[in-house]
C-alpha positions, 0 to 999 in steps of 0.5 A, spaced: 761 147 838 768 144 840 771 151 838 770 156 845 774 161 843 776 165 837 783 162 836 780 156 835 776 158 830 782 161 826 785 154 827 780 150 824 779 155 818 786 155 817 787 146 817 788 144 810 785 137 812 778 140 814 773 140 808 771 146 804 764 144 806 765 144 814 768 150 813 762 153 809 757 151 815 762 153 821 762 159 817 755 161 816 753 159 823 759 163 826 757 170 821 750 169 823 751 170 831 756 176 829 751 179 825 745 178 830 749 182 835 752 187 830 749 195 830 750 197 823 745 203 823 750 208 824 754 205 818 757 211 814 755 210 807 752 214 802 744 214 801 745 215 793 749 209 791 750 214 784 755 218 788 759 212 792 765 214 788 764 222 790 764 219 797 770 215 797 774 220 794 771 225 799 773 220 805 780 219 802 782 226 801 779 228 809 784 223 811 790 226 807 788 232 810 788 230 817 795 227 815 798 233 812 796 236 819 799 231 823 806 232 819 805 239 820 805 238 828 811 233 827 815 239 823 813 244 828 816 240 834 811 235 837 813 228 839 810 222 836 803 220 837 802 213 836 809 210 839 813 213 844 819 208 843 821 201 840 818 198 845 810 200 844 811 199 836 814 192 838 807 191 842 802 193 836 806 189 831 805 183 836 798 185 837 796 186 830 800 180 827 793 175 827 789 179 823 795 180 819 797 173 817 790 173 814 791 179 810 786 179 804 783 172 806 776 174 805 776 175 798 778 167 797 771 165 796 771 169 790 775 165 786 769 160 786 766 164 781 773 165 776 769 164 770 764 170 772 767 177 769 763 180 774 767 178 779 775 179 776 776 185 780 775 182 786 780 176 784 785 181 782 785 184 788 786 177 792 791 175 788 795 181 789 795 180 796 798 174 795 803 177 791 801 174 784 805 168 786 811 171 788 813 170 796 816 176 796 811 180 795 806 176 799 802 180 804 802 175 809 809 173 808 811 180 808 809 181 815 811 174 818 818 176 816 818 182 819 816 178 826 821 174 824 827 179 823 825 183 830 825 176 833 817 177 835 814 171 833 814 167 840 811 173 843 805 172 838 804 165 841 802 168 848 796 173 845 789 174 849 784 171 844 781 178 843 786 179 838 783 173 834 776 176 833 777 179 827 782 174 823 776 169 825 771 174 821 775 174 815 776 167 814 769 165 816 768 171 810 773 166 806 769 160 806 762 163 806 757 161 802 754 165 796 749 168 800 754 172 803 756 176 797 754 183 798 757 182 805 764 181 803 763 186 797 761 191 804 767 188 807 772 189 802 770 196 800 771 198 807 778 195 808 781 198 801 779 205 804 786 209 806 786 210 814 789 215 817 792 210 822 796 206 816 799 213 814 801 215 821 804 208 823 808 207 817 811 214 818 812 213 825 815 206 824 820 208 819 822 214 824 824 208 830 828 205 824 823 199 824 822 196 816 815 199 815 815 196 808 808 192 809 805 198 811 808 202 806 806 197 800 798 198 803 798 206 802 801 204 794 797 199 792 790 200 796 789 207 793 783 210 790 786 212 783 788 205 780 789 200 786 785 196 790 780 202 793 778 203 785 777 195 783 773 194 790 768 200 787 768 197 780 766 190 783 761 193 788 758 197 781 757 191 777 755 186 782 750 191 785 747 192 777 746 184 777 741 184 784 734 184 783 733 187 790 738 192 790 735 195 798 737 188 801 743 188 797 745 195 800 743 193 807 748 186 807 753 191 804 752 195 810 753 189 815 760 188 811 761 195 813 760 194 820 764 187 820 770 191 818 770 195 824 770 189 829 
């Protein structure tokens, strides 16, 4: 109602004059609609929850192996695989801007539970996404600076509505009521994995002489050993242990995983 597209929803959630209650109601309504049309039956998630860390390590290793193969191809003289030229890199940076500008927002609702140690790991991730109070380390500021320095900010204003779909989901999770905690955990678990595209994007942007600090930060901070991926896993295990209906919890976590892929 009154929000005809995803861009309108993003604007609504980012509007500081709209009450938290109104945003919560809108978030719940929007997420219900998204989940109704979601196919999460094929989500890659371990059947044995006790093996989730091994599963994450295995996926991480597989991505690194693929990246190593990419580097070998490049060393042997093959061309860039993502960006043929600077223009294509600029187009990519413009089209992902809406989602980069809400980086980490899906964890905002966790701050309501600041006095519960179970949520501490997720809140730590959120605060680090914000740069721990320093603008120069804030992920959204980093991306905005990149877009501004390249003179691309005006092109972002003309993007098609589809590029606001994922940001709308992330902001809906930011204002989601408590029953969506498992979905937020699932979304976060999926988001903090090390994707191959991040590694290649970082490499090829540097090669083209484009500042890749934003992408490089995510490679270092999201790591499985002691970074955000590790904190995400710890948070999952703590909160999972508190839920009585384990089966329902995992189903909802899978939904969060699938929302991340939209």
